[in-house]
Structure formats: structure tokens, C-alpha cells
DSSP file (Angstrom, degrees, kcal/mol; ACC not computed):
  #  RESIDUE AA STRUCTURE BP1 BP2  ACC     N-H-->O    O-->H-N    N-H-->O    O-->H-N    TCO  KAPPA ALPHA  PHI   PSI    X-CA   Y-CA   Z-CA
    1    1 A X              0   0    0      0, 0.0     2,-0.1     0, 0.0    79,-0.0   0.000 360.0 360.0 360.0 127.5   83.0  121.0   95.4
    2    2 A X    >>  -     0   0    0      1,-0.1     4,-1.9    41,-0.0     3,-0.5  -0.429 360.0-113.0 -97.4 169.5   85.9  121.7   93.0
    3    3 A X  H 3> S+     0   0    0      1,-0.2     4,-3.2     2,-0.2     5,-0.2   0.881 117.7  61.8 -63.9 -38.3   89.2  120.0   92.4
    4    4 A X  H 34 S+     0   0    0      1,-0.2     4,-0.5     2,-0.2    -1,-0.2   0.784 105.9  46.3 -58.1 -30.0   90.8  123.0   93.9
    5    5 A X  H <4 S+     0   0    0     -3,-0.5     4,-0.5     2,-0.1    -1,-0.2   0.901 119.9  37.3 -78.8 -44.6   89.1  122.3   97.2
    6    6 A X  H >X S+     0   0    0     -4,-1.9     4,-2.5     1,-0.2     3,-0.6   0.839  97.4  77.4 -81.1 -34.3   89.8  118.7   97.3
    7    7 A X  H 3X S+     0   0    0     -4,-3.2     4,-2.7     1,-0.2     5,-0.2   0.844  94.7  48.0 -46.3 -52.0   93.4  118.5   95.9
    8    8 A X  H 3> S+     0   0    0     -4,-0.5     4,-2.5     1,-0.2    -1,-0.2   0.906 115.8  45.6 -56.9 -40.4   95.2  119.7   99.0
    9    9 A X  H <> S+     0   0    0     -3,-0.6     4,-2.6    -4,-0.5    -2,-0.2   0.897 113.4  48.8 -64.1 -46.5   93.3  117.2  101.1
   10   10 A X  H  X S+     0   0    0     -4,-2.5     4,-2.8     2,-0.2    -2,-0.2   0.899 111.9  49.3 -68.1 -44.3   93.7  114.4   98.7
   11   11 A X  H  X S+     0   0    0     -4,-2.7     4,-2.8     2,-0.2     5,-0.2   0.936 112.8  47.6 -58.9 -50.2   97.6  115.0   98.4
   12   12 A X  H  X S+     0   0    0     -4,-2.5     4,-2.0    -5,-0.2    -2,-0.2   0.928 114.1  45.9 -59.4 -45.2   98.0  115.2  102.1
   13   13 A X  H  X S+     0   0    0     -4,-2.6     4,-2.6     2,-0.2     5,-0.2   0.911 113.2  49.0 -60.3 -44.3   96.0  112.0  102.7
   14   14 A X  H  X S+     0   0    0     -4,-2.8     4,-2.5     1,-0.2     5,-0.2   0.909 111.2  50.8 -69.0 -38.6   97.8  110.1   99.9
   15   15 A X  H  X S+     0   0    0     -4,-2.8     4,-1.9     2,-0.2    -1,-0.2   0.906 111.9  48.3 -61.1 -39.6  101.3  111.2  101.3
   16   16 A X  H  X S+     0   0    0     -4,-2.0     4,-1.2    -5,-0.2    -2,-0.2   0.928 116.2  41.6 -69.6 -44.8  100.3  110.0  104.7
   17   17 A X  H  <>S+     0   0    0     -4,-2.6     5,-2.1     1,-0.2     4,-0.4   0.849 114.6  50.3 -72.3 -33.2   99.1  106.7  103.5
   18   18 A X  H ><5S+     0   0    0     -4,-2.5     3,-0.6    -5,-0.2    -1,-0.2   0.836 107.0  54.6 -72.9 -34.6  101.9  106.1  101.1
   19   19 A X  H 3<5S+     0   0    0     -4,-1.9    -1,-0.2     1,-0.2    -2,-0.2   0.773 107.4  52.5 -74.1 -24.2  104.6  106.9  103.8
   20   20 A X  T 3<5S-     0   0    0     -4,-1.2    -1,-0.2    -5,-0.2    -2,-0.2   0.581 115.4-119.7 -84.4  -6.5  102.9  104.2  105.9
   21   21 A X  T < 5 +     0   0    0     -3,-0.6    -3,-0.2    -4,-0.4     2,-0.1   0.685  60.7 150.9  84.6  19.1  103.2  101.8  103.1
   22   22 A X      < -     0   0    0     -5,-2.1     2,-0.4     1,-0.1    -1,-0.2  -0.503  51.4-110.0 -87.0 155.8   99.3  101.2  102.9
   23   23 A X        -     0   0    0     -2,-0.1     2,-0.5     5,-0.0    -1,-0.1  -0.699  34.6-151.7 -85.1 136.3   97.5  100.3   99.7
   24   24 A X        +     0   0    0     -2,-0.4     2,-0.3    33,-0.2   -10,-0.0  -0.913  19.3 169.6-116.1 131.4   95.3  103.2   98.5
   25   25 A X     >  -     0   0    0     -2,-0.5     4,-2.1     1,-0.1     5,-0.2  -0.831  50.2-100.0-126.1 172.4   92.2  102.8   96.4
   26   26 A X  H  > S+     0   0    0     -2,-0.3     4,-2.1     1,-0.2     5,-0.1   0.857 124.4  50.2 -59.4 -37.7   89.4  105.1   95.4
   27   27 A X  H  > S+     0   0    0      2,-0.2     4,-2.3     1,-0.2    -1,-0.2   0.835 106.0  54.3 -70.4 -31.8   87.3  103.8   98.2
   28   28 A X  H  > S+     0   0    0      2,-0.2     4,-2.5     1,-0.2    -2,-0.2   0.947 112.9  44.3 -67.2 -41.6   90.0  104.3  100.8
   29   29 A X  H  X S+     0   0    0     -4,-2.1     4,-2.4     2,-0.2     5,-0.2   0.899 111.4  53.1 -67.7 -38.2   90.3  108.0   99.8
   30   30 A X  H  X>S+     0   0    0     -4,-2.1     4,-1.3     1,-0.2     5,-1.3   0.903 112.9  42.8 -58.1 -44.9   86.6  108.4   99.6
   31   31 A X  H  <5S+     0   0    0     -4,-2.3    -2,-0.2     2,-0.2    -1,-0.2   0.876 114.1  51.4 -71.9 -37.2   86.1  107.1  103.1
   32   32 A X  H  <5S+     0   0    0     -4,-2.5    -2,-0.2     1,-0.2    -1,-0.2   0.883 119.9  34.5 -64.9 -41.0   89.1  109.0  104.5
   33   33 A X  H  <5S-     0   0    0     -4,-2.4    -1,-0.2    -5,-0.2    -2,-0.2   0.620  97.3-135.6 -89.8 -16.9   88.0  112.4  103.0
   34   34 A X  T  <5 +     0   0    0     -4,-1.3     2,-0.3    -5,-0.2    -3,-0.2   0.948  59.8 132.5  53.8  50.2   84.2  111.8  103.5
   35   35 A X      < -     0   0    0     -5,-1.3    -1,-0.2    -6,-0.2    -2,-0.1  -0.862  65.9 -81.9-127.3 161.0   83.6  113.1  100.0
   36   36 A X     >  -     0   0    0     -2,-0.3     4,-1.8     1,-0.1     3,-0.3  -0.311  37.1-125.4 -64.2 144.8   81.6  111.9   97.1
   37   37 A X  H  > S+     0   0    0      1,-0.2     4,-2.8     2,-0.2     5,-0.2   0.884 108.9  53.3 -61.2 -39.2   83.3  109.3   95.0
   38   38 A X  H  > S+     0   0    0      1,-0.2     4,-1.9     2,-0.2    -1,-0.2   0.850 106.2  51.7 -67.9 -29.6   82.8  111.2   91.8
   39   39 A X  H  > S+     0   0    0     -3,-0.3     4,-1.8     2,-0.2    -1,-0.2   0.893 112.2  47.2 -71.8 -34.6   84.4  114.3   93.3
   40   40 A X  H  X S+     0   0    0     -4,-1.8     4,-2.4     2,-0.2    -2,-0.2   0.925 111.6  49.9 -69.2 -45.7   87.4  112.2   94.4
   41   41 A X  H  X S+     0   0    0     -4,-2.8     4,-2.3     1,-0.2    -1,-0.2   0.904 110.4  51.8 -59.4 -39.5   87.7  110.5   91.0
   42   42 A X  H  X S+     0   0    0     -4,-1.9     4,-1.6    -5,-0.2    -1,-0.2   0.861 111.5  45.5 -67.5 -36.6   87.6  113.8   89.3
   43   43 A X  H  X S+     0   0    0     -4,-1.8     4,-2.4     2,-0.2    -1,-0.2   0.817 110.1  53.8 -71.0 -34.4   90.3  115.3   91.4
   44   44 A X  H  X S+     0   0    0     -4,-2.4     4,-2.4     2,-0.2    -2,-0.2   0.925 108.8  50.4 -68.9 -40.4   92.5  112.2   91.0
   45   45 A X  H  X S+     0   0    0     -4,-2.3     4,-1.7     2,-0.2    -2,-0.2   0.884 111.1  48.3 -61.6 -40.8   92.2  112.6   87.1
   46   46 A X  H  X S+     0   0    0     -4,-1.6     4,-1.8     2,-0.2    -1,-0.2   0.892 112.5  48.5 -68.0 -39.3   93.2  116.2   87.3
   47   47 A X  H  <>S+     0   0    0     -4,-2.4     5,-2.6     1,-0.2     6,-0.8   0.896 110.3  51.6 -64.8 -39.2   96.2  115.4   89.5
   48   48 A X  H ><5S+     0   0    0     -4,-2.4     3,-0.8     4,-0.2    -1,-0.2   0.889 109.4  49.6 -62.5 -41.7   97.2  112.7   87.2
   49   49 A X  H 3<5S+     0   0    0     -4,-1.7    -1,-0.2     1,-0.2    -2,-0.2   0.858 111.1  50.0 -66.6 -36.8   97.1  115.0   84.2
   50   50 A X  T 3<5S-     0   0    0     -4,-1.8    -1,-0.2    -5,-0.1    -2,-0.2   0.461 117.7-112.6 -82.3  -3.5   99.1  117.6   86.0
   51   51 A X  T < 5S+     0   0    0     -3,-0.8    13,-0.3    -4,-0.4    12,-0.3   0.741  87.1 111.4  80.2  22.4  101.8  115.0   87.0
   52   52 A X  S   <S+     0   0    0     -5,-2.6     9,-1.4     1,-0.2     2,-0.3   0.551  79.5  27.3 -99.3 -11.0  101.3  114.9   90.7
   53   53 A X  E     -A   60   0A   0     -6,-0.8     2,-0.8     7,-0.3    -2,-0.2  -0.997  65.5-133.9-154.4 143.7   99.8  111.4   90.9
   54   54 A X  E  >> -A   59   0A   0      5,-3.6     4,-1.6    -2,-0.3     5,-1.5  -0.906  22.7-167.8-100.2 104.2  100.1  108.1   89.0
   55   55 A X  T  45S+     0   0    0     -2,-0.8    -1,-0.2     1,-0.2   -10,-0.1   0.769  80.9  57.2 -67.7 -29.7   96.4  107.2   88.8
   56   56 A X  T  45S+     0   0    0      1,-0.2    -1,-0.2    -3,-0.1    -2,-0.0   0.901 120.9  26.8 -69.3 -44.7   97.1  103.7   87.6
   57   57 A X  T  45S-     0   0    0      2,-0.2   -33,-0.2    -3,-0.1    -2,-0.2   0.529 101.3-130.6 -92.6  -9.7   99.2  102.8   90.5
   58   58 A X  T  <5 +     0   0    0     -4,-1.6     2,-0.3     1,-0.2    -3,-0.2   0.902  63.9 131.3  59.7  43.0   97.5  105.2   92.9
   59   59 A X  E   < -A   54   0A   0     -5,-1.5    -5,-3.6   -41,-0.0    -1,-0.2  -0.933  59.2-114.2-128.1 146.1  101.0  106.6   94.0
   60   60 A X  E     -A   53   0A   0     -2,-0.3    -7,-0.3    -7,-0.2     2,-0.1  -0.517  24.2-133.2 -74.3 146.9  102.3  110.1   94.2
   61   61 A X     >  -     0   0    0     -9,-1.4     4,-3.2    -2,-0.2     5,-0.2  -0.329  38.7 -93.0 -82.6 178.9  105.0  111.3   92.0
   62   62 A X  H  > S+     0   0    0      1,-0.2     4,-2.3     2,-0.2     5,-0.2   0.925 129.7  50.2 -60.3 -43.5  107.9  113.2   93.5
   63   63 A X  H  > S+     0   0    0    -12,-0.3     4,-1.8     2,-0.2    -1,-0.2   0.881 113.5  44.8 -58.1 -42.3  106.2  116.5   92.8
   64   64 A X  H  > S+     0   0    0    -13,-0.3     4,-2.9     2,-0.2    -2,-0.2   0.890 111.9  52.0 -71.5 -41.9  102.9  115.2   94.4
   65   65 A X  H  X S+     0   0    0     -4,-3.2     4,-1.9     2,-0.2    -2,-0.2   0.887 109.0  51.0 -64.9 -38.6  104.8  113.7   97.4
   66   66 A X  H  X S+     0   0    0     -4,-2.3     4,-1.9     2,-0.2    -1,-0.2   0.912 113.3  45.6 -62.6 -44.4  106.6  117.1   98.0
   67   67 A X  H  X S+     0   0    0     -4,-1.8     4,-2.3     2,-0.2    -2,-0.2   0.902 111.5  51.9 -64.4 -41.3  103.2  119.0   97.9
   68   68 A X  H  X S+     0   0    0     -4,-2.9     4,-1.6     1,-0.2    -2,-0.2   0.881 109.5  48.7 -64.0 -37.6  101.6  116.4  100.1
   69   69 A X  H  X S+     0   0    0     -4,-1.9     4,-0.7     2,-0.2    -1,-0.2   0.864 112.1  49.5 -67.1 -40.5  104.4  116.8  102.6
   70   70 A X  H  < S+     0   0    0     -4,-1.9     4,-0.5     1,-0.2     3,-0.4   0.865 111.0  50.1 -69.9 -36.9  104.0  120.6  102.5
   71   71 A X  H >< S+     0   0    0     -4,-2.3     3,-0.7     1,-0.2    -2,-0.2   0.824 103.4  60.2 -68.5 -32.5  100.2  120.3  102.9
   72   72 A X  H 3< S+     0   0    0     -4,-1.6    -1,-0.2     1,-0.2    -2,-0.2   0.787 107.3  46.2 -67.4 -26.0  100.7  118.0  106.0
   73   73 A X  T 3< S+     0   0    0     -4,-0.7     2,-0.4    -3,-0.4    -1,-0.2   0.539 108.0  68.8 -94.1  -8.8  102.6  120.8  107.7
   74   74 A X  S <  S-     0   0    0     -3,-0.7     2,-0.2    -4,-0.5     0, 0.0  -0.853  86.2-111.2-115.9 147.0  100.1  123.5  106.9
   75   75 A X        -     0   0    0     -2,-0.4     2,-0.3     1,-0.0    -2,-0.1  -0.544  37.2-151.8 -72.6 138.7   96.5  124.1  108.1
   76   76 A X        -     0   0    0     -2,-0.2     2,-0.1    -4,-0.1     3,-0.1  -0.772  21.4-102.0-110.1 151.8   94.1  123.5  105.2
   77   77 A X        -     0   0    0     -2,-0.3   -68,-0.1     1,-0.1    -1,-0.0  -0.472  50.9 -98.8 -69.6 150.0   90.7  125.1  104.7
   78   78 A X        -     0   0    0      1,-0.1    -1,-0.1    -2,-0.1     4,-0.0  -0.362  23.2-128.2 -70.3 150.8   87.9  122.7  105.7
   79   79 A X  S    S+     0   0    0    -46,-0.1     2,-0.4     1,-0.1    -1,-0.1   0.888  93.5  43.0 -65.9 -35.5   86.3  120.7  102.9
   80   80 A X  S    S-     0   0    0    -79,-0.0     2,-0.2     3,-0.0    -2,-0.1  -0.870  85.7-123.3-115.1 145.7   82.8  121.7  103.9
   81   81 A X        -     0   0    0     -2,-0.4     2,-0.2     1,-0.1     3,-0.1  -0.548  35.1-101.8 -84.9 150.9   81.7  125.1  105.1
   82   82 A X        -     0   0    0     -2,-0.2    -1,-0.1     1,-0.1     2,-0.1  -0.446  45.4-103.8 -66.2 136.5   80.1  125.4  108.5
   83   83 A X        -     0   0    0     -2,-0.2     2,-0.3     1,-0.1    -1,-0.1  -0.367  34.0-127.1 -66.5 136.7   76.3  125.7  108.2
   84   84 A X        -     0   0    0     -2,-0.1     2,-0.1     1,-0.1    -1,-0.1  -0.626  24.3-113.8 -84.6 139.9   75.1  129.2  108.6
   85   85 A X        -     0   0    0     -2,-0.3     2,-0.1     1,-0.1    -1,-0.1  -0.474  35.7-103.0 -73.3 145.6   72.3  129.7  111.2
   86   86 A X        -     0   0    0     -2,-0.1     2,-0.6     1,-0.1    -1,-0.1  -0.425  32.3-129.7 -65.6 135.0   69.0  130.8  109.9
   87   87 A X        -     0   0    0     -2,-0.1     2,-0.4    -3,-0.1    -1,-0.1  -0.762  18.8-133.1 -90.2 127.9   68.3  134.4  110.5
   88   88 A X        -     0   0    0     -2,-0.6     2,-0.4     1,-0.1    -1,-0.0  -0.620  17.3-124.9 -81.2 135.5   65.0  135.1  112.1
   89   89 A X              0   0    0     -2,-0.4    -1,-0.1     1,-0.1     0, 0.0  -0.635 360.0 360.0 -75.1 127.8   62.9  137.8  110.6
   90   90 A X              0   0    0     -2,-0.4    -1,-0.1     0, 0.0    -2,-0.0   0.485 360.0 360.0 -81.6 360.0   61.9  140.5  113.0
């Protein structure tokens, strides 16, 4: 799973939690997204470097909040692909 896959879901979740005034931690995000902790941490680091998230305070910047709000209104690709059925050999 890449940062590109997780980032929209992460921004949307952070925007929702931040607007409710809830405290956000790495464990909170890991549980909310049901994704491995290392993948979430890597995505947080990338978003911090790009200026969308303050990783120390675990708060979105204005740019991140704008993107999170936009992602809240749009359908996102699922984080996991649906399992493909095994094809029987004839």
C-alpha cells in the first residue's frame, strides 16, 4: 500500500476528527483506517513534508483541511481491493 492510496483517506479522517475536536494519535488513525501502523506513519511523514499536516501536533494545516474537506464530499477508492475469485481450470 502506498502513500498515494492512504493519503486521501487519512486527510478525510483527520478533517472529520479535527472538526469534532477529538484528539488524534497514530493509534487512533490506525484503528480508524484499519491499516498497518507503519503505513499510516509513512503517510503522515509524507503529508508533513508536503505541508498538509503538522505531525508534531497531529493537526491539519489549512491546505490539509481544505483537501480533507474536499475528500469528505467525494467518493474515494477503497483502501483494499476486493479479493478475486479463484478461476477453476477446465
